[in-house]
C-alpha positions as CSV (number, residue, x, y, z in Angstrom):
1,M,11.1,-104.5,43.7
2,R,11.2,-103.5,40.1
3,F,9.1,-100.7,38.8
4,L,7.7,-100.2,35.3
5,P,9.2,-97.2,33.5
6,V,6.4,-95.0,32.0
7,P,7.6,-93.0,29.0
8,D,4.5,-90.8,29.0
9,V,2.5,-90.4,32.3
10,L,-0.6,-88.9,30.6
11,D,-0.9,-91.7,28.1
12,H,-0.4,-94.3,30.9
13,L,-3.0,-92.8,33.3
14,M,-5.8,-92.3,30.6
15,G,-8.9,-94.4,31.5
16,E,-10.7,-95.7,34.6
17,W,-9.0,-97.1,37.7
18,R,-10.4,-98.9,40.8
19,V,-9.1,-97.1,43.9
20,T,-8.6,-98.4,47.4
21,R,-7.0,-96.1,50.0
22,T,-6.0,-96.8,53.6
23,V,-5.8,-93.7,55.8
24,R,-4.0,-94.0,59.2
25,D,-3.8,-91.4,61.9
26,L,-0.3,-92.2,63.3
27,A,-1.0,-90.1,66.4
28,D,-4.0,-92.0,67.7
29,G,-4.0,-95.2,65.7
30,S,-7.3,-94.5,64.0
31,E,-7.7,-96.1,60.5
32,G,-10.2,-95.5,57.7
33,G,-10.4,-96.0,54.0
34,F,-11.7,-95.0,50.7
35,A,-13.1,-97.2,47.9
36,G,-14.2,-96.0,44.6
37,T,-13.0,-95.1,41.1
38,T,-10.8,-92.5,39.4
39,L,-11.5,-91.6,35.8
40,F,-8.7,-89.8,33.8
41,S,-10.3,-88.2,30.8
42,P,-9.1,-85.6,28.3
43,L,-9.4,-82.0,29.4
44,P,-11.4,-79.7,27.2
45,A,-9.9,-76.7,25.4
46,P,-7.9,-74.7,26.2
47,D,-6.1,-77.4,28.2
48,E,-6.0,-79.9,25.4
49,G,-3.3,-82.6,26.0
50,G,-4.0,-82.8,29.7
51,L,-6.3,-85.0,31.7
52,L,-9.1,-84.4,34.2
53,H,-8.8,-86.7,37.2
54,R,-12.2,-87.3,38.8
55,E,-12.2,-89.5,41.9
56,S,-15.5,-90.6,43.6
57,G,-16.4,-93.2,46.1
58,V,-17.1,-93.8,49.8
59,F,-14.8,-92.7,52.6
60,T,-15.2,-94.5,55.9
61,W,-13.7,-92.9,59.1
62,R,-14.3,-94.1,62.6
63,G,-17.2,-96.2,61.5
64,T,-19.0,-93.5,59.5
65,A,-19.2,-93.9,55.7
66,R,-19.9,-90.9,53.5
67,P,-19.6,-90.0,49.8
68,A,-16.3,-88.5,48.8
69,E,-14.9,-87.0,45.6
70,R,-12.1,-84.9,44.3
71,T,-11.0,-83.4,41.0
72,L,-7.4,-82.7,39.9
73,R,-5.9,-81.6,36.6
74,F,-2.9,-83.4,35.0
75,L,-1.2,-81.1,32.4
76,P,1.7,-81.9,30.1
77,G,4.9,-81.2,32.0
78,E,8.5,-80.4,31.2
79,P,10.3,-82.4,30.2
80,P,7.9,-84.3,27.8
81,G,6.4,-87.4,29.3
82,T,5.9,-85.8,32.7
83,A,2.9,-84.0,34.2
84,R,2.1,-81.0,36.2
85,V,-0.6,-81.9,38.7
86,E,-3.0,-79.1,39.8
87,F,-6.0,-78.8,42.0
88,A,-9.3,-78.2,40.2
89,D,-8.9,-74.4,40.8
90,G,-5.5,-74.4,39.0
91,R,-3.2,-74.2,42.1
92,F,0.0,-76.2,41.7
93,F,0.0,-79.5,43.6
94,H,3.1,-81.4,42.5
95,G,5.1,-82.6,39.5
96,L,4.9,-86.2,38.3
97,D,7.7,-88.0,36.4
98,L,7.2,-91.8,36.1
99,R,9.8,-92.3,33.4
100,S,11.8,-94.5,35.9
101,G,8.6,-96.1,37.2
102,R,9.0,-94.3,40.5
103,H,8.7,-90.7,41.7
104,T,8.8,-88.6,44.9
105,A,7.0,-85.3,45.4
106,D,6.2,-82.9,48.2
107,H,3.6,-80.3,48.8
108,P,3.5,-77.6,51.5
109,C,-0.1,-76.9,52.6
110,A,-0.3,-74.2,55.3
111,A,1.6,-75.5,58.3
112,D,1.4,-79.1,57.0
113,R,3.7,-81.0,54.6
114,Y,2.7,-83.7,52.2
115,D,5.5,-86.1,51.1
116,G,4.5,-88.4,48.3
117,E,5.9,-91.6,46.7
118,F,4.5,-93.0,43.4
119,E,5.3,-96.5,42.1
120,V,4.2,-98.2,38.9
121,Y,4.2,-102.0,39.1
122,D,2.9,-102.8,35.6
123,A,0.6,-101.5,33.0
124,D,-2.5,-101.9,35.2
125,R,-1.3,-101.3,38.8
126,W,0.3,-98.3,40.6
127,R,0.4,-97.0,44.1
128,T,0.8,-93.7,45.9
129,R,1.9,-93.1,49.5
130,W,1.5,-89.7,51.1
131,R,2.9,-89.0,54.6
132,V,1.3,-85.9,56.0
133,G,2.8,-84.1,58.9
134,G,2.2,-80.9,60.7
135,P,1.0,-79.4,63.9
136,A,-2.4,-81.0,63.7
137,K,-1.8,-83.9,61.3
138,D,0.2,-87.1,61.4
139,L,-1.2,-89.3,58.6
140,L,-0.2,-92.0,56.2
141,L,-2.3,-92.4,53.1
142,I,-1.7,-95.5,50.8
143,T,-3.6,-95.7,47.6
144,D,-3.7,-98.6,45.2
145,Y,-4.9,-98.1,41.6
146,V,-6.0,-101.0,39.4
147,R,-7.0,-100.3,35.8
148,V,-10.5,-101.1,34.8
149,R,-10.8,-102.7,31.3
150,V,-13.9,-103.5,29.3
151,G,-14.0,-107.2,28.6
152,A,-16.2,-109.4,26.5
153,G,-19.8,-108.3,26.4
154,G,-18.9,-104.9,27.8
155,R,-18.2,-106.4,31.2
156,R,-15.8,-104.2,33.3
157,V,-12.7,-106.2,34.5
158,T,-9.9,-105.1,36.8
159,G,-6.4,-106.5,37.1
160,C,-4.8,-108.0,40.2
161,P,-4.1,-106.0,43.4
162,A,-0.6,-104.5,43.9
163,P,2.1,-107.1,44.5
164,S,2.5,-108.3,48.0
165,T,6.3,-108.0,47.7
166,S,6.0,-104.2,47.8
167,P,7.1,-102.4,50.9
168,E,3.5,-101.7,52.1
169,P,1.1,-104.4,50.9
170,P,-2.5,-103.2,50.2
171,G,-4.7,-103.1,53.2
172,T,-1.8,-102.7,55.7
C-alpha cells in the first residue's frame, strides 16, 4: 500500500470530513460504531495557526444509539508541517507527523495505553487505528475520514471510501 506524503498536516486536515468508526471489544466480541462529521476550523487567538477539531454524530453500542461528540486542538508542531494534538482542555494527546503519509503514536491514559496508526491514502481519504489495552479495556477503533467538498449548487459531496487493499478495509 502506498501512502500520500502530507507536507503540512494542518493544511491537509482543514475542512469538513465524513467520519465512520468501528469499535470492537476484543475481549467479548461486542461491536459498535460511530457515524458523523469532523470539522477542522481555525483556532481563535491566541492559538492562531492551529485547528479546532469538532467531531459530532451518533455512537451505537450494543443496539443503543446516542449522540456523541468530542473536541481536540491541533497546534503547529516541531518540526514544521507536523502537529501537536491536545485535548480540549490543553492536555497533550499525541504528536502527528504525516510527511511520509503514515505515522504511529501512543498515549498512556491512567492504566490504559492507546497505540495509534495514521495513514493517508489520497487528498480526500485517511484512516486511524487505535488499539486500546489495559486492565479493563481491550479495544480496536478504526476510523475512516472522507473529505466533504461543496459541489455545484452548494451540494455537499464526499469522495470514495478508503481503498479495500488497505490492511483493514472499512467496516471490518
